[in-house]
Legacy VTK file of the C-alpha trace (Angstrom):
# vtk DataFile Version 3.0
C-alpha trace
ASCII
DATASET POLYDATA
POINTS 183 float
-9.888 0.532 37.661
-11.954 1.036 40.673
-10.231 3.057 43.495
-11.006 0.280 46.019
-9.372 -2.318 43.944
-6.246 -0.159 43.425
-6.254 0.371 47.235
-6.486 -3.281 47.971
-3.833 -4.262 45.369
-1.485 -1.610 46.997
-2.299 -2.509 50.606
-1.416 -6.212 50.064
1.342 -5.532 47.701
-0.315 -7.698 45.054
1.594 -8.214 41.841
-0.515 -7.479 38.729
2.000 -7.881 35.951
0.293 -9.658 33.116
-2.905 -9.914 35.041
-4.795 -6.910 34.086
-7.438 -8.789 32.011
-8.483 -11.029 34.902
-8.540 -7.973 37.290
-10.853 -6.108 34.879
-13.010 -9.301 34.594
-13.360 -9.396 38.344
-14.256 -5.683 38.488
-17.050 -6.316 35.914
-18.571 -8.972 38.283
-18.672 -6.589 41.202
-21.772 -4.716 42.384
-21.770 -0.986 42.713
-22.675 -1.271 46.378
-19.680 -3.490 47.328
-16.259 -2.341 48.540
-13.209 -4.510 47.522
-11.200 -5.236 50.665
-8.804 -7.846 49.161
-8.050 -8.924 45.631
-5.472 -11.234 44.189
-4.897 -13.264 41.169
-4.103 -16.558 42.676
-4.233 -20.369 42.500
-7.168 -21.748 44.539
-8.064 -25.242 45.587
-11.932 -25.555 45.859
-13.049 -28.652 47.948
-16.562 -29.748 47.970
-17.232 -30.845 51.478
-19.710 -33.683 51.009
-17.874 -35.438 48.125
-14.213 -34.352 48.970
-13.688 -33.437 45.288
-10.946 -30.980 44.691
-10.538 -28.531 41.864
-7.346 -26.688 41.549
-7.897 -23.527 39.416
-5.921 -20.399 38.492
-7.827 -17.239 38.702
-8.679 -14.209 40.751
-9.987 -13.995 44.318
-11.869 -11.068 45.759
-13.134 -10.297 49.156
-15.703 -7.484 49.442
-17.698 -6.104 52.442
-20.460 -8.445 51.460
-19.242 -11.530 49.808
-16.208 -13.503 48.501
-15.808 -14.122 44.669
-13.582 -16.353 42.769
-13.507 -16.198 38.911
-11.289 -18.425 36.743
-11.064 -19.054 32.984
-9.420 -22.270 31.745
-9.281 -22.533 27.989
-12.796 -21.536 26.810
-14.564 -22.286 30.138
-15.261 -19.502 32.616
-16.500 -20.050 36.208
-17.566 -17.853 38.934
-18.093 -18.719 42.551
-19.611 -16.373 45.102
-20.408 -16.865 48.710
-22.014 -14.283 51.090
-19.869 -13.513 54.100
-22.546 -14.830 56.456
-22.176 -18.227 55.004
-18.448 -18.459 56.097
-17.958 -20.664 59.183
-14.081 -20.281 59.758
-10.768 -18.855 58.398
-7.353 -20.343 58.823
-3.990 -19.138 57.563
-0.674 -20.950 57.379
2.380 -21.297 55.170
6.159 -21.122 54.891
8.642 -20.214 52.193
8.453 -23.593 50.565
4.708 -24.098 50.141
3.708 -20.441 50.232
0.963 -18.718 52.314
-2.411 -20.000 52.422
-5.693 -18.669 53.542
-8.403 -21.262 53.992
-12.095 -20.374 53.977
-14.670 -22.931 55.188
-18.343 -22.947 54.594
-20.827 -25.777 55.044
-20.569 -26.838 51.506
-17.151 -25.855 50.223
-13.563 -25.005 51.310
-11.394 -22.539 49.480
-7.590 -22.700 49.864
-6.121 -19.425 48.493
-2.329 -19.100 47.779
-1.032 -15.772 49.115
2.175 -14.308 50.075
4.030 -16.447 52.736
5.250 -13.512 54.725
3.705 -14.112 58.148
2.667 -10.434 58.837
0.969 -10.155 55.492
-0.783 -13.457 55.942
-2.100 -12.336 59.280
-3.053 -8.938 57.803
-5.125 -10.708 55.025
-6.663 -12.966 57.775
-7.526 -10.020 59.936
-9.132 -8.303 56.930
-11.319 -11.460 56.162
-12.321 -11.709 59.834
-13.012 -7.897 60.208
-15.283 -8.070 56.956
-17.173 -10.982 58.312
-17.715 -9.425 61.774
-19.030 -6.077 60.197
-21.163 -7.862 57.801
-22.703 -10.053 60.559
-23.371 -6.839 62.762
-24.865 -4.949 59.995
-27.082 -7.855 58.984
-28.100 -8.258 62.605
-29.066 -4.542 63.053
-30.850 -4.575 59.660
-32.885 -7.537 60.906
-33.691 -5.727 64.199
-34.899 -2.635 62.227
-37.055 -4.737 59.963
-38.556 -6.497 62.901
-39.390 -3.272 64.716
-40.950 -1.767 61.527
-43.074 -4.903 61.219
-44.178 -4.599 64.725
-45.351 -0.960 64.176
-47.282 -2.074 61.049
-49.016 -4.765 63.196
-49.938 -2.158 65.810
-51.340 0.087 63.154
-53.527 -2.826 61.871
-54.821 -3.272 65.415
-55.474 0.484 65.732
-57.234 0.398 62.333
-59.409 -2.448 63.510
-60.141 -0.386 66.848
-58.518 -3.050 69.062
-56.083 -0.345 70.065
-56.818 3.384 70.697
-54.897 5.918 68.877
-53.152 6.820 72.224
-52.132 3.284 72.832
-50.828 2.951 69.284
-48.727 6.134 69.724
-47.333 4.980 73.090
-46.326 1.572 71.836
-44.882 3.051 68.634
-42.694 5.441 70.665
-41.325 2.506 72.714
-40.440 0.547 69.568
-39.039 3.724 67.897
-36.676 4.353 70.784
-35.170 0.898 70.223
-34.032 1.988 66.741
-32.045 4.961 68.207
LINES 1 184
183 0 1 2 3 4 5 6 7 8 9 10 11 12 13 14 15 16 17 18 19 20 21 22 23 24 25 26 27 28 29 30 31 32 33 34 35 36 37 38 39 40 41 42 43 44 45 46 47 48 49 50 51 52 53 54 55 56 57 58 59 60 61 62 63 64 65 66 67 68 69 70 71 72 73 74 75 76 77 78 79 80 81 82 83 84 85 86 87 88 89 90 91 92 93 94 95 96 97 98 99 100 101 102 103 104 105 106 107 108 109 110 111 112 113 114 115 116 117 118 119 120 121 122 123 124 125 126 127 128 129 130 131 132 133 134 135 136 137 138 139 140 141 142 143 144 145 146 147 148 149 150 151 152 153 154 155 156 157 158 159 160 161 162 163 164 165 166 167 168 169 170 171 172 173 174 175 176 177 178 179 180 181 182
């Protein structure tokens, strides 16, 4: 089992008795460049926003530093749903000892209601983990976009230099200004 999965299971005190197979299946669906932040075998209600159709499914839910993933197997049918963290609009948590704890994740097309521990401190820790993952992902994505934009600008300047629209000195000066923005 991956170390990040073991750490997430331990951090959130997730019960795994009799669920090793589904955890192994979730592990096989993960990419090598992802880090698991939360994982839990759970029941989930997936609601399609435009139709209101609800599916109640048992399976495993995974939060990584890049996406959420839900996998379920009912009889002979397996389904996997993934959503990039940038597509998540909001997260809510609520619950009590009677209904259990719930983490709701809302996107433009679907909502996911994940059953979790009803302990308020644990629910809030799970919610904070989701929010921190989304914020980190958004910041990394934004800085990656800025870097790509600057590199594209330098390429355009090089084309202008090659067409003798800019001198070598002008190119180097503008390039230095853009490179300073990367630091």
